[in-house]
C-alpha positions in Angstrom: 164.8 12.6 152.4 166.7 9.5 153.2 169.9 9.2 151.2 169.8 6.3 148.7 172.5 3.7 149.4 171.0 0.8 147.5 171.8 -1.6 144.7 170.1 -1.7 141.3 170.1 -5.1 139.6 170.5 -5.4 135.9 169.0 -8.8 135.1 170.6 -10.2 131.9 171.0 -13.9 132.7 174.7 -14.8 132.9 175.6 -11.2 132.1 173.6 -9.8 135.1 175.3 -7.4 137.4 174.6 -5.0 140.3 174.9 -1.2 140.4 176.1 -0.1 143.9 175.0 3.4 144.8 176.5 4.5 148.1 178.3 7.4 149.6 181.9 6.3 150.3 181.7 3.2 148.1 185.0 4.0 146.4 186.7 2.7 149.6 184.9 -0.6 148.9 185.9 -0.8 145.3 188.3 -3.7 145.8 185.7 -5.7 147.8 183.0 -5.1 145.3 185.2 -5.9 142.3 186.5 -9.1 143.9 182.9 -10.3 144.6 182.0 -9.5 140.9 185.0 -11.1 139.3 185.6 -14.0 141.6 188.9 -15.4 142.9 190.5 -16.3 139.6 191.2 -12.8 138.4 194.7 -11.7 139.4 195.6 -8.7 137.4 193.7 -5.5 136.7 194.3 -2.6 134.3 193.0 0.6 135.8 192.1 3.0 132.9 191.6 6.6 133.8 192.7 10.1 132.9 195.2 12.3 134.8 192.7 14.6 136.5 190.4 11.8 137.8 193.3 9.6 138.8 194.7 12.6 140.7 191.5 12.8 142.7 190.8 9.1 143.3 193.5 6.9 141.8 195.5 6.2 145.0 192.3 5.4 146.9 191.1 2.9 144.3 194.5 1.3 143.9 194.8 0.9 147.7 191.3 -0.7 147.8 192.1 -3.1 144.9 195.4 -4.1 146.4 193.6 -4.9 149.7 191.4 -7.3 147.7 194.6 -9.0 146.4 194.6 -7.6 142.9 197.8 -6.6 141.0 196.8 -3.3 139.5 198.6 -1.5 136.6 197.4 2.0 135.7 197.0 3.3 132.2 196.1 7.0 131.7 194.4 8.4 128.6 193.7 12.0 127.6 190.5 13.8 128.6 187.6 14.8 126.3 185.6 13.3 123.5 188.6 13.5 121.1 190.3 10.9 123.2 187.6 8.4 122.4 189.3 7.2 119.3 190.8 4.1 117.7 194.3 5.5 118.3 193.6 5.8 122.0 192.2 2.2 122.1 195.3 0.9 120.2 197.5 2.4 122.9 195.5 0.7 125.6 195.7 -2.6 123.8 199.4 -2.2 123.5 199.6 -1.5 127.2 197.7 -4.7 127.9 199.8 -6.8 125.6 203.1 -5.3 126.9 202.1 -6.2 130.4 201.0 -9.7 129.5 197.3 -9.4 130.4 195.4 -12.7 129.9 191.8 -13.5 129.2 191.2 -14.1 132.9 192.3 -10.6 133.8 190.1 -7.5 133.7 189.9 -3.7 133.3 188.6 -1.2 135.7 187.3 2.1 134.2 187.7 5.1 136.6 186.3 8.3 135.1 183.5 9.8 133.1 181.8 8.6 130.0 184.8 8.9 127.7 186.9 6.7 130.0 184.1 4.2 130.5 183.2 3.9 126.8 186.8 3.6 125.8 187.7 1.1 128.5 184.6 -1.0 127.8 185.4 -1.1 124.0 189.0 -2.1 124.8 187.8 -4.8 127.1 185.2 -6.0 124.5 187.9 -6.5 121.8 190.9 -7.6 123.8 191.3 -11.4 123.3 187.7 -11.4 122.1 186.4 -10.0 125.4 187.6 -9.7 129.0 185.7 -8.5 132.0 185.5 -4.9 133.1 184.1 -2.9 136.0 182.8 0.7 135.8 183.6 3.3 138.4 181.9 6.4 137.0 183.0 9.8 138.4 180.6 12.2 136.5 176.9 12.5 136.9 176.3 11.7 133.3 178.4 8.5 133.4 176.7 7.5 136.7 173.2 7.7 135.4 173.7 6.7 131.8 176.9 5.6 130.0 178.2 3.3 132.7 175.0 1.2 132.7 173.8 -1.0 129.8 176.9 -2.3 128.1 177.2 0.2 125.2 180.9 0.7 124.4 182.4 2.6 121.5 184.9 5.0 120.1 184.1 8.0 117.8 184.9 8.5 114.1 185.5 11.9 112.6 182.2 11.5 110.7 180.1 10.5 113.6 179.9 9.6 117.3 180.0 6.1 118.6 180.0 4.5 115.1 182.6 1.9 116.1 181.6 -0.1 119.1 180.3 -3.3 120.8 177.8 -4.4 123.4 179.8 -5.5 126.4 178.2 -5.5 129.8 180.3 -4.6 132.9 180.6 -7.1 135.8 179.8 -4.3 138.3 179.1 -0.6 138.5 180.3 1.3 141.6 178.7 4.7 142.1 179.8 7.1 144.9 177.6 10.2 144.7 180.3 11.9 146.9 182.7 12.2 144.0 180.4 14.7 142.3 181.6 17.3 144.7 184.8 17.5 142.6 183.0 18.3 139.4 182.8 21.8 137.9 179.2 23.2 137.8 179.1 22.8 134.0 179.9 19.1 134.2 177.2 18.6 136.8 174.7 20.4 134.6 175.7 18.2 131.6 174.6 15.2 133.6 171.4 16.7 134.6 170.2 17.0 131.0 170.5 13.2 130.8 168.6 12.8 134.0 165.8 15.1 132.7 165.7 12.9 129.6 164.7 9.9 131.8 161.8 12.0 133.1 160.6 12.8 129.7 160.8 9.3 128.3 159.6 7.3 131.3 158.7 9.1 134.6 156.9 12.4 135.0 157.6 12.3 138.7 161.4 12.3 138.1 161.0 15.2 135.7 159.0 17.2 138.3 161.5 16.2 141.1 164.4 17.7 139.1 162.4 20.9 138.4 161.4 21.2 142.1 164.8 20.4 143.6 167.1 22.3 141.2 168.5 24.5 144.0 169.4 21.4 146.0 171.1 19.8 143.0 173.2 23.0 142.5 174.1 22.9 146.2 175.2 19.2 145.8 172.6 18.0 148.3 173.6 14.3 148.8 170.0 13.0 149.2 168.6 14.8 146.1 171.5 13.6 144.0 171.3 10.1 145.3 167.6 10.0 144.4 168.1 11.2 140.9 171.0 8.8 140.3 169.1 5.8 141.7 165.9 6.5 139.8 167.8 7.1 136.6 169.6 3.8 137.0 166.4 2.0 137.8 164.8 3.3 134.6 167.8 2.4 132.5 168.1 -1.1 134.1 164.4 -1.8 133.3 164.8 -0.7 129.7 168.0 -2.6 129.2 166.7 -5.8 130.8 163.8 -5.7 128.3 165.9 -4.9 125.3 169.6 -5.3 125.7 170.7 -4.7 122.1 168.4 -1.9 121.1 166.1 -3.8 118.8 163.0 -2.2 120.2 162.3 -0.4 123.6 165.9 0.6 124.2 165.7 3.0 121.3 163.8 5.4 123.5 167.0 6.1 125.5 168.2 8.0 122.4 165.7 10.8 123.0 167.6 14.0 122.3 170.6 12.1 120.9 170.0 12.1 117.2 170.3 15.9 116.8 172.6 16.0 119.8 175.1 13.7 118.3 175.0 15.7 115.0 175.7 18.9 117.0 178.7 17.2 118.6 180.0 15.9 115.2 179.8 19.3 113.4 181.5 21.0 116.2 184.3 18.3 116.2 183.5 17.3 119.8 185.1 20.6 121.1 182.3 23.0 121.9 179.6 21.0 123.6 179.6 18.6 126.5 177.6 15.5 125.5 174.8 16.3 128.0 174.6 19.9 126.6 174.2 18.5 123.1 171.4 16.2 124.4 169.8 19.2 126.0 169.6 20.9 122.6 168.4 17.6 121.0 165.6 17.3 123.5 164.3 20.8 122.7 164.5 20.1 119.0 162.7 16.7 119.3 160.0 18.3 121.4 159.5 21.0 118.7 159.3 18.3 116.0 156.8 16.4 118.0 154.6 19.5 118.4 154.8 20.3 114.7 153.9 16.7 113.9 150.8 17.0 116.1 152.1 14.5 118.7 152.8 16.8 121.6 150.7 19.6 123.1 152.1 23.1 123.0 152.1 23.3 126.8 154.1 20.1 127.2 156.6 21.3 124.6 157.0 24.5 126.6 157.5 22.5 129.9 160.3 20.5 128.3 161.9 23.6 127.0 161.6 25.2 130.4 163.0 22.1 132.1 166.1 22.2 129.8 166.6 25.9 130.2 166.2 25.9 133.9 169.4 23.7 134.2 171.6 26.5 132.9 172.7 28.4 129.9 173.8 26.2 126.9 176.8 27.1 124.7 175.8 29.1 121.6 175.1 27.2 118.4 173.6 30.0 116.3 176.7 30.1 114.0 176.2 26.5 112.9 174.9 25.4 109.6 171.5 23.6 109.4 172.4 21.6 106.3 175.6 20.4 108.0 173.6 19.2 111.0 171.0 17.5 108.8 173.8 15.7 106.9 175.4 14.6 110.1 172.1 13.2 111.2 172.0 10.9 108.2 175.2 9.3 109.4 173.7 8.3 112.8 174.3 4.7 113.7 170.6 4.2 114.3 169.8 4.8 110.6 168.0 2.0 108.8 167.2 2.0 105.1 168.3 5.6 104.8 165.9 6.8 107.5 166.9 7.9 111.0 164.2 7.1 113.7 163.4 10.0 116.0 162.3 9.6 119.6 159.5 12.0 120.0 157.5 12.8 123.2 153.7 12.5 123.2 153.6 13.8 126.8 156.1 14.1 129.6 156.7 10.5 130.6 155.9 8.9 127.3 157.6 8.8 123.9 157.2 7.1 120.5 159.7 6.1 117.8 159.0 7.6 114.4 160.9 7.3 111.2 158.2 8.9 109.0 158.4 12.6 110.0 158.4 14.9 107.0 161.9 16.2 106.2 160.5 19.7 106.0 159.4 19.5 109.6 162.8 18.3 110.8 164.6 21.0 108.7 162.3 23.7 110.1 162.9 22.6 113.7 166.7 22.5 113.3 166.7 26.0 111.8 164.5 27.2 114.8 166.9 25.6 117.2 169.9 27.4 115.7 168.0 30.7 116.1 
C-alpha cells in the first residue's frame, strides 16, 4: 500500500484549513505554520508537556525559528486532570507576562489534553487568537485536533467548559507514533474504529484485517487509517461545524464513555478506552431497542475487543454512571441523545430510548 502523504481540507469559509499528513512533517512545522498564519504573526507560544517536548520540542522550535518566529515554550502537566481551568489560568498568565498580542498565536504540541487546553486558551485570550495543532498521539491525530472543539474538564463532567475555535492548520506526522506506548496507540484505535461504525464499513473492516500491521506500527497502514479518519471528520464538520445536527454522530460511544471517565476521576481509563466501552454499551442498547441486528452487535463487540484488553470497570456503580450521563453537555430538556448504530457504517440519534433499556445495558457492561 502506498503511504499516505496528503492534505485533507476542512472547508469552513474564512475558517478553512488544511490537515497535512506526511511522514517527517515535523521538520516542516515552521514552513506550514508560516503559510497558515501569514507574515504578520511574530511570536508563538508553544504549549506542550514535558514528555512530548522532550521528544520533539527542539525539532519544532528549530523549525519555527527557521520560519522567523519568536517561540516561547510553556509546559503543562500530562493527563486528563491537567485539562482544567487552573491549568488554563497558568497559560493565560504566561501569555500576559510575555506580552502576547492579538496577532500572535499558539502552537499545541502533544496529545488531546494539550490540544484541547491550548485551543481553549487561544479561544479565550483577547477574545480569540490563532492556534496550530501538532498532535502526537493517534487519538489526537484522528479526532481531537480536527474540528475546533476546545475545552477543559469540570469535576462533575468532561469538556463542560469550552468553545468552538478552529485551528489554522493541523500538522500530522505518523512517524511520531513510534514513540507511543502500546496502550496509547490502542486508545487511538478505538476512536478510529468509531469512524468505521458511524460512517464507513470499509474502514471498520480495514482495521480488523490489518490489526497486526497496526500493532507493528506499519507506516502505510497507520497513514491510511489516519487519513480516512480525518476525511470522515472533515466531511462531518464541514456539514455541521457546531454540532446542531450531523456532527452529533461523532459522539458515538462518548455519552457512556465520558460518564465512565467522570466517575473514575479521569485516572483509570484513557479516553479511547472509555469510548471503547461506550461503543459496546451503545451497540447493546441499539440491539435491545430493535435497531441493530444481533450479528452486527457481536461484530462491533469483537472489533473493540480485538484491539486489546480494556481496564476493569466491574467495581463501578451503575447508578453513578447513569447520574453522570445526565450531566453530559449534549443533554437537552433533561434528555441525553444517544448515538446508536443501525448497522456498521450507519447510526441514528435517539433521545427516546426507555431508561430501563439504558440501565440494563450499563449493568451488563459492568459485568
